[in-house]
All heavy atoms as a GROMACS GRO file, in nm:
protein
  605
    1MET      N    1   0.085  -0.116   0.000
    1MET     CA    2   0.000   0.000   0.000
    1MET      C    3   0.090   0.123   0.000
    1MET      O    4   0.185   0.131   0.076
    1MET     CB    5  -0.088  -0.003   0.125
    1MET     CG    6  -0.206   0.088   0.116
    1MET     SD    7  -0.321   0.071   0.257
    1MET     CE    8  -0.388  -0.091   0.229
    2ASN      N    9   0.058   0.221  -0.086
    2ASN     CA   10   0.147   0.337  -0.093
    2ASN      C   11   0.118   0.437   0.019
    2ASN      O   12   0.016   0.432   0.086
    2ASN     CB   13   0.138   0.404  -0.231
    2ASN     CG   14   0.003   0.464  -0.259
    2ASN    OD1   15  -0.061   0.517  -0.169
    2ASN    ND2   16  -0.041   0.459  -0.383
    3ASP      N   17   0.213   0.529   0.040
    3ASP     CA   18   0.205   0.623   0.152
    3ASP      C   19   0.084   0.716   0.144
    3ASP      O   20   0.024   0.747   0.246
    3ASP     CB   21   0.333   0.707   0.160
    3ASP     CG   22   0.451   0.624   0.206
    3ASP    OD1   23   0.429   0.520   0.271
    3ASP    OD2   24   0.566   0.664   0.179
    4SER      N   25   0.048   0.760   0.025
    4SER     CA   26  -0.066   0.852   0.014
    4SER      C   27  -0.197   0.782   0.050
    4SER      O   28  -0.285   0.842   0.111
    4SER     CB   29  -0.074   0.914  -0.125
    4SER     OG   30  -0.096   0.812  -0.222
    5LEU      N   31  -0.211   0.655   0.017
    5LEU     CA   32  -0.331   0.580   0.054
    5LEU      C   33  -0.337   0.561   0.205
    5LEU      O   34  -0.442   0.577   0.266
    5LEU     CB   35  -0.335   0.445  -0.017
    5LEU     CG   36  -0.459   0.359   0.007
    5LEU    CD1   37  -0.586   0.436  -0.028
    5LEU    CD2   38  -0.452   0.232  -0.074
    6LEU      N   39  -0.224   0.530   0.266
    6LEU     CA   40  -0.220   0.516   0.412
    6LEU      C   41  -0.254   0.648   0.480
    6LEU      O   42  -0.328   0.651   0.578
    6LEU     CB   43  -0.081   0.468   0.457
    6LEU     CG   44  -0.048   0.323   0.431
    6LEU    CD1   45   0.097   0.296   0.467
    6LEU    CD2   46  -0.140   0.232   0.511
    7ALA      N   47  -0.202   0.757   0.428
    7ALA     CA   48  -0.229   0.889   0.487
    7ALA      C   49  -0.377   0.924   0.474
    7ALA      O   50  -0.437   0.976   0.568
    7ALA     CB   51  -0.144   0.995   0.419
    8SER      N   52  -0.439   0.892   0.360
    8SER     CA   53  -0.581   0.925   0.344
    8SER      C   54  -0.668   0.841   0.436
    8SER      O   55  -0.768   0.888   0.487
    8SER     CB   56  -0.625   0.908   0.198
    8SER     OG   57  -0.621   0.773   0.160
    9ARG      N   58  -0.629   0.717   0.463
    9ARG     CA   59  -0.704   0.635   0.557
    9ARG      C   60  -0.692   0.690   0.699
    9ARG      O   61  -0.787   0.686   0.775
    9ARG     CB   62  -0.655   0.490   0.554
    9ARG     CG   63  -0.710   0.413   0.439
    9ARG     CD   64  -0.680   0.267   0.456
    9ARG     NE   65  -0.743   0.193   0.349
    9ARG     CZ   66  -0.729   0.065   0.332
    9ARG    NH1   67  -0.654  -0.005   0.414
    9ARG    NH2   68  -0.789   0.004   0.233
   10ALA      N   69  -0.577   0.740   0.734
   10ALA     CA   70  -0.557   0.796   0.868
   10ALA      C   71  -0.644   0.919   0.890
   10ALA      O   72  -0.691   0.943   1.000
   10ALA     CB   73  -0.410   0.830   0.889
   11ILE      N   74  -0.667   0.997   0.786
   11ILE     CA   75  -0.749   1.118   0.796
   11ILE      C   76  -0.890   1.082   0.837
   11ILE      O   77  -0.954   1.154   0.914
   11ILE     CB   78  -0.748   1.196   0.662
   11ILE    CG1   79  -0.609   1.253   0.638
   11ILE    CG2   80  -0.854   1.305   0.663
   11ILE    CD1   81  -0.591   1.314   0.501
   12TYR      N   82  -0.941   0.971   0.790
   12TYR     CA   83  -1.081   0.935   0.813
   12TYR      C   84  -1.102   0.838   0.928
   12TYR      O   85  -1.209   0.786   0.947
   12TYR     CB   86  -1.142   0.879   0.684
   12TYR     CG   87  -1.142   0.982   0.574
   12TYR    CD1   88  -1.055   0.971   0.467
   12TYR    CD2   89  -1.229   1.090   0.579
   12TYR    CE1   90  -1.054   1.067   0.366
   12TYR    CE2   91  -1.227   1.187   0.480
   12TYR     CZ   92  -1.140   1.173   0.374
   12TYR     OH   93  -1.139   1.268   0.276
   13LYS      N   94  -0.998   0.812   1.007
   13LYS     CA   95  -1.010   0.720   1.119
   13LYS      C   96  -1.105   0.778   1.224
   13LYS      O   97  -1.097   0.895   1.258
   13LYS     CB   98  -0.874   0.693   1.180
   13LYS     CG   99  -0.875   0.581   1.279
   13LYS     CD  100  -0.736   0.545   1.322
   13LYS     CE  101  -0.745   0.434   1.423
   13LYS     NZ  102  -0.617   0.407   1.485
   14THR      N  103  -1.195   0.695   1.272
   14THR     CA  104  -1.292   0.742   1.370
   14THR      C  105  -1.288   0.658   1.496
   14THR      O  106  -1.228   0.551   1.500
   14THR     CB  107  -1.436   0.739   1.313
   14THR    OG1  108  -1.469   0.605   1.279
   14THR    CG2  109  -1.451   0.829   1.192
   15MET      N  110  -1.354   0.708   1.598
   15MET     CA  111  -1.368   0.636   1.723
   15MET      C  112  -1.515   0.642   1.764
   15MET      O  113  -1.589   0.728   1.718
   15MET     CB  114  -1.279   0.697   1.831
   15MET     CG  115  -1.311   0.841   1.860
   15MET     SD  116  -1.192   0.904   1.975
   15MET     CE  117  -1.209   1.079   1.942
   16ASN      N  118  -1.555   0.551   1.850
   16ASN     CA  119  -1.692   0.548   1.897
   16ASN      C  120  -1.695   0.592   2.043
   16ASN      O  121  -1.620   0.540   2.124
   16ASN     CB  122  -1.750   0.408   1.882
   16ASN     CG  123  -1.898   0.406   1.910
   16ASN    OD1  124  -1.940   0.385   2.023
   16ASN    ND2  125  -1.977   0.430   1.807
   17ILE      N  126  -1.780   0.689   2.071
   17ILE     CA  127  -1.797   0.739   2.208
   17ILE      C  128  -1.945   0.741   2.241
   17ILE      O  129  -2.030   0.726   2.153
   17ILE     CB  130  -1.737   0.880   2.225
   17ILE    CG1  131  -1.808   0.982   2.134
   17ILE    CG2  132  -1.587   0.879   2.199
   17ILE    CD1  133  -1.768   1.126   2.158
   18LEU      N  134  -1.976   0.759   2.368
   18LEU     CA  135  -2.114   0.777   2.411
   18LEU      C  136  -2.131   0.922   2.455
   18LEU      O  137  -2.052   0.971   2.536
   18LEU     CB  138  -2.149   0.686   2.528
   18LEU     CG  139  -2.161   0.537   2.500
   18LEU    CD1  140  -2.187   0.462   2.630
   18LEU    CD2  141  -2.272   0.510   2.402
   19ILE      N  142  -2.231   0.989   2.401
   19ILE     CA  143  -2.265   1.124   2.443
   19ILE      C  144  -2.402   1.117   2.507
   19ILE      O  145  -2.501   1.088   2.440
   19ILE     CB  146  -2.267   1.223   2.325
   19ILE    CG1  147  -2.132   1.225   2.255
   19ILE    CG2  148  -2.307   1.363   2.374
   19ILE    CD1  149  -2.129   1.308   2.128
   20ASN      N  150  -2.407   1.139   2.637
   20ASN     CA  151  -2.532   1.127   2.714
   20ASN      C  152  -2.603   0.995   2.682
   20ASN      O  153  -2.724   0.990   2.664
   20ASN     CB  154  -2.623   1.247   2.690
   20ASN     CG  155  -2.568   1.373   2.752
   20ASN    OD1  156  -2.468   1.372   2.821
   20ASN    ND2  157  -2.633   1.485   2.727
   21GLY      N  158  -2.524   0.888   2.676
   21GLY     CA  159  -2.578   0.754   2.656
   21GLY      C  160  -2.603   0.714   2.512
   21GLY      O  161  -2.641   0.600   2.485
   22GLN      N  162  -2.578   0.803   2.416
   22GLN     CA  163  -2.603   0.774   2.275
   22GLN      C  164  -2.470   0.752   2.202
   22GLN      O  165  -2.382   0.839   2.205
   22GLN     CB  166  -2.680   0.887   2.209
   22GLN     CG  167  -2.716   0.860   2.066
   22GLN     CD  168  -2.805   0.969   2.008
   22GLN    OE1  169  -2.846   1.062   2.076
   22GLN    NE2  170  -2.837   0.956   1.881
   23ALA      N  171  -2.458   0.638   2.135
   23ALA     CA  172  -2.336   0.607   2.060
   23ALA      C  173  -2.319   0.705   1.945
   23ALA      O  174  -2.414   0.735   1.872
   23ALA     CB  175  -2.340   0.465   2.007
   24THR      N  176  -2.197   0.755   1.931
   24THR     CA  177  -2.165   0.854   1.828
   24THR      C  178  -2.025   0.828   1.777
   24THR      O  179  -1.935   0.796   1.854
   24THR     CB  180  -2.169   0.997   1.888
   24THR    OG1  181  -2.295   1.019   1.949
   24THR    CG2  182  -2.147   1.102   1.782
   25ASP      N  183  -2.006   0.840   1.646
   25ASP     CA  184  -1.873   0.831   1.586
   25ASP      C  185  -1.815   0.971   1.576
   25ASP      O  186  -1.884   1.065   1.535
   25ASP     CB  187  -1.879   0.770   1.447
   25ASP     CG  188  -1.907   0.620   1.451
   25ASP    OD1  189  -1.864   0.555   1.547
   25ASP    OD2  190  -1.971   0.570   1.356
   26MET      N  191  -1.689   0.984   1.615
   26MET     CA  192  -1.617   1.109   1.606
   26MET      C  193  -1.481   1.082   1.543
   26MET      O  194  -1.426   0.973   1.561
   26MET     CB  195  -1.595   1.170   1.745
   26MET     CG  196  -1.717   1.226   1.813
   26MET     SD  197  -1.784   1.375   1.736
   26MET     CE  198  -1.649   1.491   1.749
   27PRO      N  199  -1.425   1.181   1.474
   27PRO     CA  200  -1.290   1.162   1.421
   27PRO      C  201  -1.188   1.147   1.534
   27PRO      O  202  -1.206   1.205   1.642
   27PRO     CB  203  -1.264   1.291   1.343
   27PRO     CG  204  -1.398   1.352   1.320
   27PRO     CD  205  -1.484   1.306   1.433
   28ASP      N  206  -1.084   1.070   1.510
   28ASP     CA  207  -0.974   1.060   1.608
   28ASP      C  208  -0.922   1.200   1.637
   28ASP      O  209  -0.932   1.292   1.554
   28ASP     CB  210  -0.860   0.975   1.552
   28ASP     CG  211  -0.883   0.828   1.578
   28ASP    OD1  212  -0.980   0.792   1.646
   28ASP    OD2  213  -0.802   0.747   1.529
   29ASN      N  214  -0.864   1.215   1.754
   29ASN     CA  215  -0.804   1.342   1.799
   29ASN      C  216  -0.907   1.452   1.820
   29ASN      O  217  -0.873   1.570   1.813
   29ASN     CB  218  -0.694   1.388   1.703
   29ASN     CG  219  -0.583   1.288   1.691
   29ASN    OD1  220  -0.538   1.234   1.791
   29ASN    ND2  221  -0.541   1.260   1.570
   30SER      N  222  -1.032   1.415   1.845
   30SER     CA  223  -1.136   1.514   1.874
   30SER      C  224  -1.124   1.561   2.018
   30SER      O  225  -1.084   1.486   2.107
   30SER     CB  226  -1.275   1.456   1.851
   30SER     OG  227  -1.298   1.430   1.716
   31SER      N  228  -1.162   1.686   2.040
   31SER     CA  229  -1.163   1.744   2.174
   31SER      C  230  -1.307   1.759   2.221
   31SER      O  231  -1.402   1.737   2.144
   31SER     CB  232  -1.095   1.881   2.172
   31SER     OG  233  -1.174   1.972   2.095
   32ILE      N  234  -1.324   1.800   2.344
   32ILE     CA  235  -1.458   1.828   2.394
   32ILE      C  236  -1.523   1.937   2.310
   32ILE      O  237  -1.641   1.928   2.275
   32ILE     CB  238  -1.455   1.870   2.542
   32ILE    CG1  239  -1.413   1.752   2.629
   32ILE    CG2  240  -1.590   1.925   2.586
   32ILE    CD1  241  -1.392   1.786   2.774
   33ALA      N  242  -1.447   2.039   2.273
   33ALA     CA  243  -1.501   2.146   2.189
   33ALA      C  244  -1.552   2.089   2.056
   33ALA      O  245  -1.657   2.130   2.006
   33ALA     CB  246  -1.394   2.253   2.164
   34ASP      N  247  -1.480   1.992   1.998
   34ASP     CA  248  -1.524   1.929   1.873
   34ASP      C  249  -1.655   1.853   1.894
   34ASP      O  250  -1.743   1.855   1.808
   34ASP     CB  251  -1.418   1.832   1.821
   34ASP     CG  252  -1.288   1.902   1.783
   34ASP    OD1  253  -1.293   2.017   1.736
   34ASP    OD2  254  -1.181   1.839   1.800
   35VAL      N  255  -1.666   1.784   2.007
   35VAL     CA  256  -1.789   1.710   2.038
   35VAL      C  257  -1.907   1.806   2.048
   35VAL      O  258  -2.014   1.781   1.992
   35VAL     CB  259  -1.773   1.627   2.168
   35VAL    CG1  260  -1.907   1.572   2.213
   35VAL    CG2  261  -1.673   1.515   2.147
   36LEU      N  262  -1.888   1.917   2.118
   36LEU     CA  263  -1.996   2.014   2.133
   36LEU      C  264  -2.038   2.070   1.998
   36LEU      O  265  -2.157   2.089   1.972
   36LEU     CB  266  -1.954   2.127   2.228
   36LEU     CG  267  -1.934   2.084   2.373
   36LEU    CD1  268  -1.875   2.199   2.454
   36LEU    CD2  269  -2.063   2.034   2.434
   37GLN      N  270  -1.940   2.096   1.911
   37GLN     CA  271  -1.972   2.143   1.776
   37GLN      C  272  -2.048   2.035   1.698
   37GLN      O  273  -2.144   2.065   1.627
   37GLN     CB  274  -1.843   2.180   1.705
   37GLN     CG  275  -1.856   2.293   1.611
   37GLN     CD  276  -1.720   2.340   1.562
   37GLN    OE1  277  -1.622   2.265   1.557
   37GLN    NE2  278  -1.714   2.465   1.523
   38HIS      N  279  -2.006   1.911   1.712
   38HIS     CA  280  -2.069   1.799   1.641
   38HIS      C  281  -2.218   1.786   1.677
   38HIS      O  282  -2.301   1.756   1.591
   38HIS     CB  283  -1.996   1.669   1.673
   38HIS     CG  284  -2.057   1.546   1.614
   38HIS    ND1  285  -2.044   1.514   1.482
   38HIS    CD2  286  -2.134   1.449   1.670
   38HIS    CE1  287  -2.109   1.401   1.458
   38HIS    NE2  288  -2.165   1.359   1.571
   39ILE      N  289  -2.250   1.808   1.805
   39ILE     CA  290  -2.391   1.797   1.847
   39ILE      C  291  -2.464   1.931   1.839
   39ILE      O  292  -2.575   1.945   1.887
   39ILE     CB  293  -2.403   1.736   1.988
   39ILE    CG1  294  -2.341   1.828   2.093
   39ILE    CG2  295  -2.345   1.596   1.992
   39ILE    CD1  296  -2.375   1.788   2.236
   40GLU      N  297  -2.397   2.029   1.777
   40GLU     CA  298  -2.454   2.162   1.756
   40GLU      C  299  -2.490   2.232   1.888
   40GLU      O  300  -2.591   2.301   1.898
   40GLU     CB  301  -2.573   2.156   1.660
   40GLU     CG  302  -2.533   2.102   1.525
   40GLU     CD  303  -2.647   2.092   1.426
   40GLU    OE1  304  -2.762   2.122   1.462
   40GLU    OE2  305  -2.620   2.055   1.311
   41GLN      N  306  -2.404   2.215   1.988
   41GLN     CA  307  -2.420   2.283   2.116
   41GLN      C  308  -2.327   2.405   2.114
   41GLN      O  309  -2.217   2.402   2.164
   41GLN     CB  310  -2.384   2.190   2.232
   41GLN     CG  311  -2.394   2.253   2.369
   41GLN     CD  312  -2.536   2.292   2.404
   41GLN    OE1  313  -2.628   2.213   2.392
   41GLN    NE2  314  -2.554   2.415   2.445
   42TYR      N  315  -2.375   2.512   2.049
   42TYR     CA  316  -2.292   2.630   2.030
   42TYR      C  317  -2.294   2.722   2.152
   42TYR      O  318  -2.198   2.794   2.176
   42TYR     CB  319  -2.335   2.706   1.905
   42TYR     CG  320  -2.330   2.619   1.781
   42TYR    CD1  321  -2.445   2.586   1.711
   42TYR    CD2  322  -2.209   2.567   1.735
   42TYR    CE1  323  -2.441   2.506   1.598
   42TYR    CE2  324  -2.203   2.486   1.623
   42TYR     CZ  325  -2.320   2.456   1.555
   42TYR     OH  326  -2.314   2.377   1.445
   43GLN      N  327  -2.401   2.721   2.228
   43GLN     CA  328  -2.409   2.800   2.351
   43GLN      C  329  -2.343   2.719   2.462
   43GLN      O  330  -2.391   2.614   2.499
   43GLN     CB  331  -2.556   2.829   2.387
   43GLN     CG  332  -2.630   2.910   2.283
   43GLN     CD  333  -2.580   3.053   2.275
   43GLN    OE1  334  -2.504   3.101   2.359
   43GLN    NE2  335  -2.620   3.122   2.170
   44THR      N  336  -2.233   2.768   2.514
   44THR     CA  337  -2.160   2.692   2.615
   44THR      C  338  -2.182   2.746   2.756
   44THR      O  339  -2.130   2.688   2.851
   44THR     CB  340  -2.010   2.688   2.583
   44THR    OG1  341  -1.960   2.821   2.577
   44THR    CG2  342  -1.985   2.614   2.452
   45GLY      N  343  -2.256   2.853   2.768
   45GLY     CA  344  -2.287   2.903   2.902
   45GLY      C  345  -2.388   2.811   2.969
   45GLY      O  346  -2.482   2.762   2.906
   46GLY      N  347  -2.367   2.786   3.097
   46GLY     CA  348  -2.462   2.705   3.172
   46GLY      C  349  -2.456   2.555   3.145
   46GLY      O  350  -2.552   2.484   3.173
   47ILE      N  351  -2.345   2.508   3.089
   47ILE     CA  352  -2.331   2.363   3.070
   47ILE      C  353  -2.204   2.314   3.139
   47ILE      O  354  -2.108   2.390   3.157
   47ILE     CB  355  -2.334   2.318   2.922
   47ILE    CG1  356  -2.212   2.366   2.845
   47ILE    CG2  357  -2.461   2.360   2.854
   47ILE    CD1  358  -2.200   2.305   2.708
   48ALA      N  359  -2.206   2.189   3.176
   48ALA     CA  360  -2.089   2.123   3.233
   48ALA      C  361  -2.065   1.996   3.152
   48ALA      O  362  -2.159   1.935   3.100
   48ALA     CB  363  -2.113   2.088   3.380
   49VAL      N  364  -1.939   1.958   3.140
   49VAL     CA  365  -1.902   1.839   3.063
   49VAL      C  366  -1.813   1.749   3.149
   49VAL      O  367  -1.720   1.797   3.215
   49VAL     CB  368  -1.828   1.877   2.933
   49VAL    CG1  369  -1.786   1.753   2.856
   49VAL    CG2  370  -1.914   1.968   2.846
   50ALA      N  371  -1.844   1.620   3.146
   50ALA     CA  372  -1.762   1.522   3.215
   50ALA      C  373  -1.721   1.413   3.116
   50ALA      O  374  -1.800   1.374   3.029
   50ALA     CB  375  -1.838   1.459   3.331
   51ILE      N  376  -1.597   1.366   3.128
   51ILE     CA  377  -1.548   1.252   3.052
   51ILE      C  378  -1.527   1.141   3.152
   51ILE      O  379  -1.449   1.156   3.247
   51ILE     CB  380  -1.414   1.283   2.981
   51ILE    CG1  381  -1.428   1.400   2.885
   51ILE    CG2  382  -1.364   1.159   2.907
   51ILE    CD1  383  -1.296   1.443   2.823
   52ASN      N  384  -1.598   1.030   3.132
   52ASN     CA  385  -1.585   0.915   3.221
   52ASN      C  386  -1.598   0.955   3.368
   52ASN      O  387  -1.516   0.920   3.452
   52ASN     CB  388  -1.453   0.841   3.196
   52ASN     CG  389  -1.441   0.794   3.053
   52ASN    OD1  390  -1.538   0.750   2.993
   52ASN    ND2  391  -1.323   0.804   2.996
   53ASP      N  392  -1.701   1.033   3.396
   53ASP     CA  393  -1.736   1.077   3.532
   53ASP      C  394  -1.639   1.178   3.593
   53ASP      O  395  -1.644   1.203   3.713
   53ASP     CB  396  -1.754   0.958   3.627
   53ASP     CG  397  -1.864   0.863   3.581
   53ASP    OD1  398  -1.967   0.914   3.532
   53ASP    OD2  399  -1.847   0.741   3.594
   54MET      N  400  -1.551   1.236   3.514
   54MET     CA  401  -1.458   1.339   3.562
   54MET      C  402  -1.493   1.470   3.494
   54MET      O  403  -1.481   1.483   3.372
   54MET     CB  404  -1.313   1.303   3.530
   54MET     CG  405  -1.264   1.176   3.597
   54MET     SD  406  -1.239   1.190   3.773
   54MET     CE  407  -1.108   1.307   3.781
   55VAL      N  408  -1.538   1.569   3.574
   55VAL     CA  409  -1.573   1.699   3.520
   55VAL      C  410  -1.448   1.766   3.463
   55VAL      O  411  -1.341   1.764   3.526
   55VAL     CB  412  -1.638   1.788   3.627
   55VAL    CG1  413  -1.665   1.928   3.574
   55VAL    CG2  414  -1.768   1.725   3.676
   56VAL      N  415  -1.463   1.825   3.344
   56VAL     CA  416  -1.352   1.894   3.278
   56VAL      C  417  -1.381   2.044   3.282
   56VAL      O  418  -1.486   2.088   3.235
   56VAL     CB  419  -1.336   1.847   3.132
   56VAL    CG1  420  -1.222   1.921   3.064
   56VAL    CG2  421  -1.314   1.696   3.126
   57PRO      N  422  -1.290   2.125   3.338
   57PRO     CA  423  -1.311   2.269   3.343
   57PRO      C  424  -1.328   2.327   3.202
   57PRO      O  425  -1.261   2.283   3.107
   57PRO     CB  426  -1.184   2.323   3.408
   57PRO     CG  427  -1.126   2.207   3.482
   57PRO     CD  428  -1.165   2.086   3.403
   58LYS      N  429  -1.415   2.424   3.190
   58LYS     CA  430  -1.446   2.484   3.060
   58LYS      C  431  -1.321   2.533   2.987
   58LYS      O  432  -1.311   2.521   2.866
   58LYS     CB  433  -1.544   2.600   3.080
   58LYS     CG  434  -1.604   2.653   2.956
   58LYS     CD  435  -1.709   2.757   2.990
   58LYS     CE  436  -1.795   2.788   2.872
   58LYS     NZ  437  -1.906   2.876   2.909
   59GLY      N  438  -1.224   2.584   3.060
   59GLY     CA  439  -1.102   2.634   2.998
   59GLY      C  440  -1.017   2.527   2.932
   59GLY      O  441  -0.927   2.557   2.855
   60LYS      N  442  -1.046   2.401   2.959
   60LYS     CA  443  -0.969   2.290   2.901
   60LYS      C  444  -1.044   2.216   2.791
   60LYS      O  445  -0.995   2.116   2.738
   60LYS     CB  446  -0.929   2.191   3.011
   60LYS     CG  447  -0.834   2.252   3.111
   60LYS     CD  448  -0.786   2.150   3.210
   60LYS     CE  449  -0.685   2.214   3.304
   60LYS     NZ  450  -0.625   2.118   3.394
   61TRP      N  451  -1.164   2.261   2.755
   61TRP     CA  452  -1.243   2.190   2.655
   61TRP      C  453  -1.174   2.184   2.520
   61TRP      O  454  -1.188   2.086   2.446
   61TRP     CB  455  -1.380   2.254   2.638
   61TRP     CG  456  -1.472   2.236   2.755
   61TRP    CD1  457  -1.448   2.164   2.868
   61TRP    CD2  458  -1.602   2.291   2.770
   61TRP    NE1  459  -1.555   2.171   2.953
   61TRP    CE2  460  -1.651   2.249   2.896
   61TRP    CE3  461  -1.682   2.372   2.691
   61TRP    CZ2  462  -1.777   2.285   2.943
   61TRP    CZ3  463  -1.806   2.408   2.739
   61TRP    CH2  464  -1.854   2.364   2.862
   62GLY      N  465  -1.100   2.286   2.482
   62GLY     CA  466  -1.036   2.290   2.351
   62GLY      C  467  -0.920   2.193   2.336
   62GLY      O  468  -0.888   2.151   2.226
   63ASN      N  469  -0.856   2.157   2.450
   63ASN     CA  470  -0.741   2.068   2.438
   63ASN      C  471  -0.759   1.938   2.517
   63ASN      O  472  -0.663   1.863   2.534
   63ASN     CB  473  -0.612   2.139   2.477
   63ASN     CG  474  -0.614   2.192   2.619
   63ASN    OD1  475  -0.706   2.163   2.696
   63ASN    ND2  476  -0.516   2.273   2.654
   64SER      N  477  -0.879   1.909   2.564
   64SER     CA  478  -0.907   1.781   2.630
   64SER      C  479  -0.950   1.679   2.525
   64SER      O  480  -1.059   1.689   2.469
   64SER     CB  481  -1.017   1.796   2.735
   64SER     OG  482  -0.972   1.873   2.842
   65GLN      N  483  -0.860   1.585   2.497
   65GLN     CA  484  -0.884   1.488   2.391
   65GLN      C  485  -0.979   1.378   2.436
   65GLN      O  486  -0.975   1.333   2.550
   65GLN     CB  487  -0.752   1.424   2.346
   65GLN     CG  488  -0.657   1.523   2.281
   65GLN     CD  489  -0.712   1.583   2.154
   65GLN    OE1  490  -0.746   1.512   2.061
   65GLN    NE2  491  -0.722   1.714   2.150
   66ILE      N  492  -1.064   1.337   2.343
   66ILE     CA  493  -1.158   1.226   2.364
   66ILE      C  494  -1.092   1.100   2.310
   66ILE      O  495  -1.024   1.104   2.208
   66ILE     CB  496  -1.290   1.253   2.286
   66ILE    CG1  497  -1.349   1.389   2.323
   66ILE    CG2  498  -1.389   1.141   2.309
   66ILE    CD1  499  -1.382   1.407   2.467
   67ASN      N  500  -1.113   0.989   2.379
   67ASN     CA  501  -1.058   0.860   2.335
   67ASN      C  502  -1.171   0.764   2.300
   67ASN      O  503  -1.284   0.778   2.349
   67ASN     CB  504  -0.972   0.800   2.447
   67ASN     CG  505  -0.852   0.885   2.477
   67ASN    OD1  506  -0.772   0.914   2.390
   67ASN    ND2  507  -0.840   0.927   2.602
   68ASP      N  508  -1.137   0.665   2.219
   68ASP     CA  509  -1.235   0.564   2.180
   68ASP      C  510  -1.295   0.500   2.305
   68ASP      O  511  -1.224   0.464   2.398
   68ASP     CB  512  -1.166   0.456   2.094
   68ASP     CG  513  -1.265   0.362   2.032
   68ASP    OD1  514  -1.365   0.409   1.974
   68ASP    OD2  515  -1.243   0.240   2.040
   69GLY      N  516  -1.428   0.492   2.309
   69GLY     CA  517  -1.498   0.431   2.421
   69GLY      C  518  -1.531   0.525   2.536
   69GLY      O  519  -1.596   0.484   2.631
   70ASP      N  520  -1.487   0.651   2.526
   70ASP     CA  521  -1.517   0.746   2.634
   70ASP      C  522  -1.667   0.770   2.647
   70ASP      O  523  -1.741   0.764   2.548
   70ASP     CB  524  -1.449   0.880   2.610
   70ASP     CG  525  -1.304   0.882   2.653
   70ASP    OD1  526  -1.258   0.784   2.717
   70ASP    OD2  527  -1.234   0.981   2.622
   71LYS      N  528  -1.708   0.798   2.770
   71LYS     CA  529  -1.847   0.833   2.799
   71LYS      C  530  -1.850   0.981   2.834
   71LYS      O  531  -1.792   1.023   2.934
   71LYS     CB  532  -1.900   0.750   2.915
   71LYS     CG  533  -1.908   0.603   2.882
   71LYS     CD  534  -1.950   0.521   3.002
   71LYS     CE  535  -1.945   0.373   2.966
   71LYS     NZ  536  -1.971   0.288   3.082
   72ILE      N  537  -1.917   1.058   2.750
   72ILE     CA  538  -1.926   1.202   2.766
   72ILE      C  539  -2.064   1.235   2.822
   72ILE      O  540  -2.166   1.192   2.767
   72ILE     CB  541  -1.908   1.277   2.632
   72ILE    CG1  542  -1.786   1.224   2.556
   72ILE    CG2  543  -1.903   1.427   2.652
   72ILE    CD1  544  -1.655   1.233   2.626
   73LEU      N  545  -2.066   1.312   2.929
   73LEU     CA  546  -2.192   1.356   2.988
   73LEU      C  547  -2.196   1.508   2.979
   73LEU      O  548  -2.104   1.575   3.025
   73LEU     CB  549  -2.203   1.311   3.134
   73LEU     CG  550  -2.331   1.354   3.208
   73LEU    CD1  551  -2.454   1.291   3.143
   73LEU    CD2  552  -2.322   1.315   3.354
   74ILE      N  553  -2.301   1.559   2.916
   74ILE     CA  554  -2.320   1.702   2.903
   74ILE      C  555  -2.446   1.739   2.980
   74ILE      O  556  -2.554   1.687   2.952
   74ILE     CB  557  -2.332   1.743   2.754
   74ILE    CG1  558  -2.206   1.700   2.679
   74ILE    CG2  559  -2.356   1.893   2.742
   74ILE    CD1  560  -2.219   1.706   2.529
   75ILE      N  561  -2.428   1.827   3.077
   75ILE     CA  562  -2.540   1.868   3.162
   75ILE      C  563  -2.568   2.015   3.138
   75ILE      O  564  -2.476   2.098   3.142
   75ILE     CB  565  -2.506   1.845   3.312
   75ILE    CG1  566  -2.475   1.698   3.336
   75ILE    CG2  567  -2.620   1.894   3.400
   75ILE    CD1  568  -2.416   1.671   3.472
   76LYS      N  569  -2.694   2.046   3.111
   76LYS     CA  570  -2.736   2.184   3.089
   76LYS      C  571  -2.813   2.233   3.211
   76LYS      O  572  -2.907   2.168   3.255
   76LYS     CB  573  -2.826   2.192   2.966
   76LYS     CG  574  -2.759   2.147   2.838
   76LYS     CD  575  -2.857   2.149   2.723
   76LYS     CE  576  -2.795   2.082   2.601
   76LYS     NZ  577  -2.887   2.077   2.488
   77ALA      N  578  -2.770   2.347   3.262
   77ALA     CA  579  -2.843   2.408   3.374
   77ALA      C  580  -2.975   2.464   3.322
   77ALA      O  581  -2.983   2.511   3.209
   77ALA     CB  582  -2.759   2.520   3.434
   78SER      N  583  -3.077   2.452   3.403
   78SER     CA  584  -3.206   2.507   3.362
   78SER      C  585  -3.263   2.590   3.476
   78SER      O  586  -3.234   2.568   3.593
   78SER     CB  587  -3.304   2.395   3.324
   78SER     OG  588  -3.327   2.312   3.436
   79GLN      N  589  -3.342   2.684   3.438
   79GLN     CA  590  -3.405   2.773   3.533
   79GLN      C  591  -3.542   2.719   3.570
   79GLN      O  592  -3.608   2.657   3.488
   79GLN     CB  593  -3.420   2.912   3.468
   79GLN     CG  594  -3.384   3.024   3.558
   79GLN     CD  595  -3.388   3.154   3.484
   79GLN    OE1  596  -3.330   3.167   3.376
   79GLN    NE2  597  -3.457   3.248   3.538
   80GLY      N  598  -3.582   2.742   3.688
   80GLY     CA  599  -3.714   2.696   3.726
   80GLY      C  600  -3.729   2.701   3.877
   80GLY      O  601  -3.640   2.741   3.950
   81GLY      N  602  -3.843   2.657   3.919
   81GLY     CA  603  -3.859   2.662   4.064
   81GLY      C  604  -3.984   2.600   4.112
   81GLY      O  605  -4.061   2.531   4.066
   0.00000   0.00000   0.00000
């Protein structure tokens, strides 16, 4: 197999993660920010994100990498009473 074919396969490599219990495919090397974009969660105020039950501070979402099999929990704060 030539190098360009190997490189093109690497570009499309994906992993399977759970987002709030739903299986989702994401490209390798995705971050929490990428996951939020993938699910069209553009408003990031009032949400918390955990990877495998560990809360990740909002300032680290851009460089916190997701791994194959990770369980992502996204919690949205709501108003009410």
